[in-house]
Rosetta silent file (secondary structure, phi, psi, omega in degrees, C-alpha in Angstrom):
SEQUENCE: MQTGSTSRLPWVLSGILAAALCALGAWHLHQVALARSWRAQLREQHQLLVELETLRLENERLRAATAVATNESSAETTRELLRLRSEVTQMRKQLAELETLRAANARLLQALQSTPQLSPTQMAHVVAARKQGAILGVLIQPAPAGQSGVLVAGFDPQSPAATSGLQPGDLIYALDGRPIPNAGVLQAEMLTRTPGETVVVDVLRSNTPMRFHVRTRAFPATP
SCORE:     score description
SCORE:     0.000 S_00000001
   1 L     0.000  -42.452 -179.351   11.198   -5.796  112.193 S_00000001
   2 H   -67.115  -36.248  179.958   13.069   -8.344  110.169 S_00000001
   3 H   -65.661  -38.489  178.458   10.315  -10.860  110.674 S_00000001
   4 H   -66.478  -40.343 -179.854    7.729   -8.413  109.158 S_00000001
   5 H   -66.221  -38.688 -178.591    9.953   -7.645  106.183 S_00000001
   6 H   -67.435  -35.192 -178.143   10.538  -11.297  105.592 S_00000001
   7 H   -72.543  -25.281 -179.960    6.826  -12.026  105.706 S_00000001
   8 H   -86.273  -14.590 -174.949    6.049   -9.346  103.060 S_00000001
   9 H   -60.447  -45.785  178.777    8.712  -10.513  100.622 S_00000001
  10 H   -57.985  -38.311  179.507    6.661  -13.316   99.011 S_00000001
  11 H   -65.800  -38.097  179.302    3.847  -10.867   98.345 S_00000001
  12 H   -65.433  -44.475 -179.916    6.242   -8.427   96.734 S_00000001
  13 H   -63.951  -38.767  178.362    7.728  -11.160   94.599 S_00000001
  14 H   -62.952  -38.350  179.883    4.255  -12.382   93.702 S_00000001
  15 H   -66.500  -42.329 -179.762    3.293   -8.856   92.585 S_00000001
  16 H   -64.654  -42.118 -179.497    6.414   -8.485   90.502 S_00000001
  17 H   -64.537  -40.103  179.275    5.866  -11.886   88.943 S_00000001
  18 H   -64.337  -42.036  179.409    2.239  -11.072   88.202 S_00000001
  19 H   -64.319  -39.511  179.636    3.208   -7.784   86.607 S_00000001
  20 H   -65.220  -41.490  179.245    5.855   -9.537   84.577 S_00000001
  21 H   -64.028  -40.360  177.791    3.369  -12.160   83.482 S_00000001
  22 H   -61.822  -44.136  179.841    0.875   -9.454   82.537 S_00000001
  23 H   -63.535  -40.988  178.966    3.558   -7.631   80.557 S_00000001
  24 H   -64.491  -40.287  178.553    4.602  -10.873   78.894 S_00000001
  25 H   -63.580  -43.262  178.975    0.998  -11.653   78.050 S_00000001
  26 H   -63.042  -41.551  178.950    0.482   -8.200   76.589 S_00000001
  27 H   -63.644  -40.718  179.866    3.674   -8.528   74.559 S_00000001
  28 H   -63.303  -43.761  178.063    2.596  -11.949   73.338 S_00000001
  29 H   -61.824  -38.914  178.754   -0.800  -10.608   72.309 S_00000001
  30 H   -64.209  -41.919  179.163    0.934   -7.747   70.524 S_00000001
  31 H   -65.049  -38.720  177.696    3.212  -10.186   68.723 S_00000001
  32 H   -62.592  -43.368  178.873    0.239  -12.315   67.760 S_00000001
  33 H   -63.196  -41.533  177.622   -1.518   -9.241   66.406 S_00000001
  34 H   -63.409  -41.389  179.866    1.625   -8.254   64.500 S_00000001
  35 H   -62.633  -42.560  177.388    1.940  -11.758   63.108 S_00000001
  36 H   -61.817  -41.572  179.320   -1.672  -11.688   61.963 S_00000001
  37 H   -64.001  -42.304  178.869   -1.114   -8.291   60.377 S_00000001
  38 H   -63.972  -42.502  178.960    2.024   -9.524   58.623 S_00000001
  39 H   -61.478  -39.969  178.504    0.216  -12.650   57.394 S_00000001
  40 H   -64.145  -42.282  178.306   -2.607  -10.460   56.077 S_00000001
  41 H   -65.619  -38.133  178.142   -0.094   -8.208   54.350 S_00000001
  42 H   -64.153  -40.255  177.293    1.726  -11.260   52.942 S_00000001
  43 H   -62.645  -41.897  178.825   -1.582  -12.590   51.588 S_00000001
  44 H   -64.034  -42.480  178.943   -2.328   -9.225   50.018 S_00000001
  45 H   -64.793  -40.328  178.017    1.161   -9.062   48.520 S_00000001
  46 H   -62.343  -42.747  177.981    0.825  -12.615   47.243 S_00000001
  47 H   -62.196  -40.686  177.487   -2.526  -11.758   45.662 S_00000001
  48 H   -63.457  -41.131  178.713   -0.974   -8.679   44.064 S_00000001
  49 H   -63.058  -40.607  177.986    1.893  -10.782   42.732 S_00000001
  50 H   -62.625  -44.555  179.648   -0.594  -13.268   41.268 S_00000001
  51 H   -64.290  -41.177  178.678   -2.565  -10.448   39.635 S_00000001
  52 H   -63.254  -41.782  178.877    0.641   -8.867   38.311 S_00000001
  53 H   -64.327  -39.355  177.619    1.775  -12.212   36.883 S_00000001
  54 H   -62.909  -44.375  178.277   -1.649  -12.692   35.292 S_00000001
  55 H   -63.588  -38.663 -179.829   -1.445   -9.215   33.749 S_00000001
  56 H   -64.272  -44.281  178.872    2.093   -9.913   32.526 S_00000001
  57 H   -64.455  -40.127  178.797    1.022  -13.147   30.848 S_00000001
  58 H   -64.907  -40.167  178.072   -2.004  -11.446   29.299 S_00000001
  59 H   -62.917  -40.788  177.736    0.225   -8.634   28.028 S_00000001
  60 H   -64.173  -40.396  178.048    2.587  -11.181   26.463 S_00000001
  61 H   -63.456  -40.595  178.512   -0.352  -12.927   24.781 S_00000001
  62 H   -64.559  -41.911  178.266   -1.600   -9.597   23.441 S_00000001
  63 H   -62.375  -42.803  179.324    1.855   -8.741   22.101 S_00000001
  64 H   -63.482  -42.798  179.006    2.110  -12.152   20.449 S_00000001
  65 H   -64.406  -39.568  178.807   -1.366  -11.772   18.910 S_00000001
  66 H   -64.825  -40.702  179.335   -0.488   -8.255   17.712 S_00000001
  67 H   -64.019  -41.650  178.380    2.752   -9.513   16.167 S_00000001
  68 H   -63.679  -44.902  179.657    0.887  -12.303   14.355 S_00000001
  69 H   -62.459  -40.133  179.548   -1.770   -9.856   13.125 S_00000001
  70 H   -64.310  -42.226  178.858    0.945   -7.440   11.980 S_00000001
  71 H   -64.454  -41.491  178.874    2.762  -10.213   10.118 S_00000001
  72 H   -64.827  -40.944  178.492   -0.468  -11.364    8.483 S_00000001
  73 H   -64.191  -41.143  179.249   -1.319   -7.781    7.505 S_00000001
  74 H   -64.522  -41.351  179.031    2.170   -7.287    6.090 S_00000001
  75 H   -65.456  -39.629  178.732    1.921  -10.541    4.135 S_00000001
  76 H   -65.047  -41.364  177.841   -1.511   -9.548    2.797 S_00000001
  77 H   -62.058  -41.661  178.832   -0.180   -6.123    1.775 S_00000001
  78 H   -62.835  -44.009  178.505    2.736   -7.773   -0.020 S_00000001
  79 H   -62.042  -40.145  179.789    0.398  -10.128   -1.865 S_00000001
  80 H   -65.507  -40.525  178.037   -1.837   -7.211   -2.868 S_00000001
  81 H   -64.022  -42.037  178.217    1.153   -5.229   -4.180 S_00000001
  82 H   -63.521  -39.434  178.582    2.353   -8.206   -6.199 S_00000001
  83 H   -64.164  -43.953  179.816   -1.140   -8.660   -7.632 S_00000001
  84 H   -64.444  -40.181  178.029   -1.362   -4.979   -8.592 S_00000001
  85 H   -62.460  -40.820  178.188    2.080   -5.080  -10.200 S_00000001
  86 H   -63.244  -41.128  179.510    1.033   -8.119  -12.217 S_00000001
  87 H   -65.806  -41.104  178.753   -2.147   -6.340  -13.348 S_00000001
  88 H   -63.090  -42.695  178.275   -0.196   -3.211  -14.334 S_00000001
  89 H   -61.092  -42.939  179.445    2.261   -5.326  -16.316 S_00000001
  90 H   -64.924  -40.952  178.864   -0.614   -7.099  -18.059 S_00000001
  91 H   -64.191  -40.683  177.655   -2.330   -3.776  -18.831 S_00000001
  92 H   -62.336  -39.870  178.334    0.872   -2.362  -20.302 S_00000001
  93 H   -64.184  -43.349  179.274    1.205   -5.440  -22.483 S_00000001
  94 H   -65.163  -38.734  177.903   -2.398   -5.108  -23.642 S_00000001
  95 H   -64.094  -40.388  178.441   -1.928   -1.396  -24.372 S_00000001
  96 H   -63.486  -41.486  177.902    1.165   -2.173  -26.438 S_00000001
  97 H   -65.044  -38.027  179.286   -0.786   -4.796  -28.374 S_00000001
  98 H   -66.014  -39.528  177.840   -3.651   -2.331  -28.882 S_00000001
  99 H   -62.771  -41.222  177.927   -1.247    0.316  -30.200 S_00000001
 100 H   -63.050  -41.970  179.242    0.148   -2.216  -32.656 S_00000001
 101 H   -65.449  -41.413  178.486   -3.367   -3.148  -33.741 S_00000001
 102 H   -61.569  -45.066 -179.773   -4.361    0.493  -34.196 S_00000001
 103 H   -62.309  -41.867  179.197   -1.312    1.204  -36.319 S_00000001
 104 H   -65.258  -41.802  178.591   -1.979   -1.874  -38.443 S_00000001
 105 H   -62.967  -40.306  179.940   -5.653   -0.939  -38.849 S_00000001
 106 H   -62.687  -45.220  179.407   -4.727    2.598  -39.849 S_00000001
 107 H   -64.289  -40.004 -179.429   -2.316    1.371  -42.535 S_00000001
 108 H   -64.299  -45.720 -178.650   -4.883   -1.153  -43.804 S_00000001
 109 H   -66.343  -38.272  177.792   -7.677    1.401  -44.050 S_00000001
 110 H   -64.961  -39.380  178.815   -5.418    3.920  -45.765 S_00000001
 111 H   -65.692  -40.050  179.222   -4.360    1.277  -48.266 S_00000001
 112 H   -66.178  -39.314 -179.013   -7.985    0.356  -48.914 S_00000001
 113 H   -69.474  -26.235  179.946   -8.993    3.994  -49.371 S_00000001
 114 H   -85.425   -6.891  178.350   -6.203    4.527  -51.869 S_00000001
 115 L   -80.828  124.027 -176.331   -7.359    1.554  -53.910 S_00000001
 116 L   -57.587  -48.417 -176.321   -9.442    2.805  -56.885 S_00000001
 117 L  -131.108  133.520  175.818  -11.800   -0.148  -57.000 S_00000001
 118 L  -110.189  137.924  177.404  -12.602   -2.758  -54.360 S_00000001
 119 L   -70.141  159.281  177.409  -14.162   -6.038  -55.255 S_00000001
 120 H   -54.581  -36.638  179.609  -17.455   -6.938  -53.551 S_00000001
 121 H   -66.153  -44.709  178.760  -15.584   -9.466  -51.409 S_00000001
 122 H   -62.898  -42.335  179.059  -13.015   -6.885  -50.286 S_00000001
 123 H   -63.190  -37.883  178.154  -15.750   -4.377  -49.525 S_00000001
 124 H   -63.441  -38.884  177.832  -17.595   -7.008  -47.482 S_00000001
 125 H   -64.913  -40.530  179.160  -14.435   -7.618  -45.453 S_00000001
 126 H   -62.897  -46.874 -179.333  -14.056   -3.891  -44.789 S_00000001
 127 H   -62.903  -41.442  179.759  -17.664   -3.555  -43.675 S_00000001
 128 H   -62.840  -39.618  179.142  -17.380   -6.628  -41.451 S_00000001
 129 H   -66.330  -42.272 -178.602  -14.250   -5.218  -39.815 S_00000001
 130 H   -67.699  -28.772  179.627  -15.854   -1.843  -39.183 S_00000001
 131 H   -68.117  -16.552  178.699  -18.901   -3.496  -37.599 S_00000001
 132 L   -72.799  -17.778 -179.358  -16.638   -4.816  -34.846 S_00000001
 133 L  -111.637 -138.359  179.627  -16.231   -1.272  -33.521 S_00000001
 134 L  -139.467  173.900  177.285  -18.396    1.837  -33.433 S_00000001
 135 E  -130.348  156.385  175.982  -18.907    5.003  -35.470 S_00000001
 136 L   -76.260  -27.917 -176.693  -19.160    8.687  -34.599 S_00000001
 137 L    84.710   27.026  177.072  -22.113    9.150  -36.883 S_00000001
 138 E  -120.435  147.802  172.558  -20.549   12.013  -38.835 S_00000001
 139 E   -88.813  132.448 -173.471  -19.877   12.360  -42.540 S_00000001
 140 E  -121.803  158.822  175.304  -16.263   13.322  -43.099 S_00000001
 141 E  -135.047  158.013  176.174  -14.091   14.807  -45.832 S_00000001
 142 E   -60.922  150.684  177.259  -10.316   15.120  -46.172 S_00000001
 143 L   -70.551  155.695  176.441   -8.793   18.165  -44.521 S_00000001
 144 L   -58.012  155.685 -178.920   -7.718   21.086  -46.702 S_00000001
 145 L   -54.210  134.475  177.902   -4.242   20.855  -48.160 S_00000001
 146 L    87.767   -2.749 -179.813   -1.554   21.485  -45.584 S_00000001
 147 L  -115.580  149.806  178.851   -3.822   20.666  -42.616 S_00000001
 148 L  -104.194  133.030  179.201   -3.977   17.556  -40.479 S_00000001
 149 L   132.940 -167.423  177.042   -7.328   16.066  -39.530 S_00000001
 150 E  -134.848  146.252 -179.855  -10.734   15.415  -41.099 S_00000001
 151 E   -92.035  139.474  172.870  -13.600   17.797  -41.865 S_00000001
 152 E   -80.642  117.553 -178.575  -17.111   17.252  -40.577 S_00000001
 153 E   -99.971  -22.023 -179.034  -19.334   17.351  -43.684 S_00000001
 154 E   177.409 -169.567 -175.568  -22.627   16.325  -42.096 S_00000001
 155 E  -136.271  151.482  166.880  -24.320   13.973  -39.663 S_00000001
 156 L   -76.774  121.454 -175.653  -26.228   10.749  -39.564 S_00000001
 157 L   -56.632  -27.416 -178.524  -29.655   11.938  -38.354 S_00000001
 158 L   -88.852    3.128 -176.748  -29.921    8.953  -35.991 S_00000001
 159 L   -93.527  140.837  174.266  -26.529    9.620  -34.398 S_00000001
 160 H   -60.248  -18.926 -179.981  -26.086   11.403  -31.049 S_00000001
 161 H   -62.497  -25.136 -178.660  -23.336   13.396  -32.775 S_00000001
 162 H   -64.881  -24.966  179.942  -26.045   15.464  -34.463 S_00000001
 163 H  -115.097   17.389 -176.980  -26.905   17.021  -31.096 S_00000001
 164 L   -83.928  -15.762 -175.397  -23.421   16.965  -29.563 S_00000001
 165 L   111.120  -14.898  175.395  -22.486   20.503  -30.596 S_00000001
 166 L   -65.076  150.408  179.543  -20.353   19.542  -33.570 S_00000001
 167 L  -133.269  150.776  173.935  -21.017   21.516  -36.735 S_00000001
 168 L   -56.383  138.647 -177.226  -20.269   20.985  -40.415 S_00000001
 169 L    98.040  -14.869  175.535  -16.900   22.525  -41.214 S_00000001
 170 L   -65.460  139.252  178.811  -15.349   21.556  -37.862 S_00000001
 171 E  -100.954  109.029  178.296  -11.873   20.090  -38.298 S_00000001
 172 E   -77.875  121.427 -179.828  -11.442   16.999  -36.090 S_00000001
 173 E  -121.135   -7.144  178.314   -7.789   16.784  -35.074 S_00000001
 174 E  -155.791  148.933  177.481   -7.894   14.536  -31.967 S_00000001
 175 E  -133.090  118.119 -176.018  -10.009   11.765  -30.440 S_00000001
 176 L    53.824   36.653  177.755   -9.644   11.041  -26.715 S_00000001
 177 L    83.300   -2.625 -179.310   -6.408   13.002  -26.811 S_00000001
 178 E   -98.606  133.789 -178.315   -4.937   10.969  -29.690 S_00000001
 179 E   -60.784  141.211  176.214   -3.997   12.832  -32.900 S_00000001
 180 L  -119.963   92.223 -177.773   -6.233   12.208  -35.925 S_00000001
 181 L   -78.220  -24.699 -176.536   -4.190   13.115  -39.022 S_00000001
 182 L  -158.272  177.059 -176.931   -6.565   11.555  -41.549 S_00000001
 183 H   -65.057  -35.104 -179.818   -9.723    9.521  -42.067 S_00000001
 184 H   -61.260  -42.268  179.323   -7.884    6.182  -41.928 S_00000001
 185 H   -67.929  -39.428  178.102   -6.615    6.844  -38.417 S_00000001
 186 H   -60.851  -45.914  179.833  -10.069    8.013  -37.283 S_00000001
 187 H   -65.848  -36.020  177.386  -11.655    4.811  -38.598 S_00000001
 188 H   -65.091  -39.558  176.952   -8.901    2.725  -37.007 S_00000001
 189 H   -63.285  -41.390 -177.510   -9.565    4.410  -33.658 S_00000001
 190 H   -68.627  -21.490  176.674  -13.285    3.735  -33.946 S_00000001
 191 L   -65.111  -23.213 -178.401  -12.566    0.037  -34.484 S_00000001
 192 L   -98.809    5.929  177.938  -11.429   -0.107  -30.830 S_00000001
 193 L  -101.419  161.017  178.276  -14.499    1.683  -29.446 S_00000001
 194 L  -113.411  146.765  178.512  -17.815    0.122  -28.430 S_00000001
 195 L   -57.951  136.884 -178.250  -21.274    1.430  -29.348 S_00000001
 196 L    90.905   -7.256  178.780  -22.683    3.730  -26.676 S_00000001
 197 L   -77.389  144.295  177.609  -19.242    4.762  -25.439 S_00000001
 198 E   -96.069  127.560  179.945  -18.596    8.495  -24.981 S_00000001
 199 E  -117.477  156.296  178.777  -15.486    9.851  -26.678 S_00000001
 200 E   -99.387  121.704 -177.022  -13.824   13.269  -26.477 S_00000001
 201 E  -112.675  120.014  176.373  -13.566   15.000  -29.859 S_00000001
 202 E   -99.052  130.722 -177.705  -11.215   17.975  -30.273 S_00000001
 203 E  -133.667  162.796  168.835  -11.922   20.242  -33.237 S_00000001
 204 E  -110.285  126.984  177.161  -10.865   23.519  -34.742 S_00000001
 205 E  -125.325  110.565 -174.122  -13.719   25.867  -35.615 S_00000001
 206 L    54.191   44.618  179.401  -12.544   29.025  -37.357 S_00000001
 207 L    65.087   14.426  177.794   -9.078   28.252  -35.933 S_00000001
 208 E  -106.547  121.603  178.919  -10.542   28.146  -32.396 S_00000001
 209 E   -66.363  135.634  177.503   -9.939   24.893  -30.446 S_00000001
 210 E  -140.850  156.051 -177.716  -13.139   23.371  -29.091 S_00000001
 211 E  -131.427  137.052 -179.470  -13.963   20.110  -27.329 S_00000001
 212 E  -135.161  149.033  176.013  -17.113   17.988  -27.472 S_00000001
 213 E  -104.346  119.729 -173.620  -18.264   14.760  -25.854 S_00000001
 214 E  -121.165  131.346  176.220  -19.880   12.475  -28.398 S_00000001
 215 E   -88.472  127.878 -177.174  -21.643    9.192  -27.744 S_00000001
 216 L   -77.392  168.295  176.907  -20.811    6.589  -30.359 S_00000001
 217 E  -137.219  168.153  179.415  -23.280    4.304  -32.083 S_00000001
 218 L   -74.923  155.020  175.599  -23.186    0.925  -33.756 S_00000001
 219 L   -62.322  132.402 -175.809  -22.360    0.543  -37.414 S_00000001
 220 L   -59.948  140.196 -179.971  -25.700    0.715  -39.299 S_00000001
 221 L   -69.683  146.395  178.883  -27.144   -2.642  -40.238 S_00000001
 222 L   -75.308  128.392 -178.975  -27.164   -3.542  -43.922 S_00000001
 223 L   -61.663    0.000    0.000  -30.726   -3.388  -45.313 S_00000001
């Protein structure tokens, strides 16, 4: 009996060893498969990290470009504001000079109108000055005593004012919103207008305020 048991022992050991080797082989294959899977996952993670880094760098470039564009836009806006402020300042200066010129023209024309007789030379200077501006194309008279403005006495037939709606007897008291107390001021205002320009004429007709748009014309040429 002992001899039979002893003779089977190598076979038993061989079976156990074979099973162990099979198990070890299976485990090794499993580990190899796991290693391959991990390497594949590491490659995927590495690729994701590369893509994320690329996106991060692109985002930084976009932010930098946006900041530069914003700074350039802000600088352009600042330059535009400074330019507009300069233009407004220049316009205010020109308006102040124009107001001074209008006042001087009004005083000059009033002084000339109060002069009984003008020499031919003085009259030529007056006509030359008036030719620099435009005329309404209406014949005017002084306003009645106690009233401010000028009366429309008639029209130049070739003037657009004849068909503007104005009528003889209308009292002109404002031109483009500016008060017209007398003929001198009206003529001074017309010195700053250009022929063909449309002006707003405010009148009183039977004490009723009315407004008309009148196109100016050039001073008539001397025959």
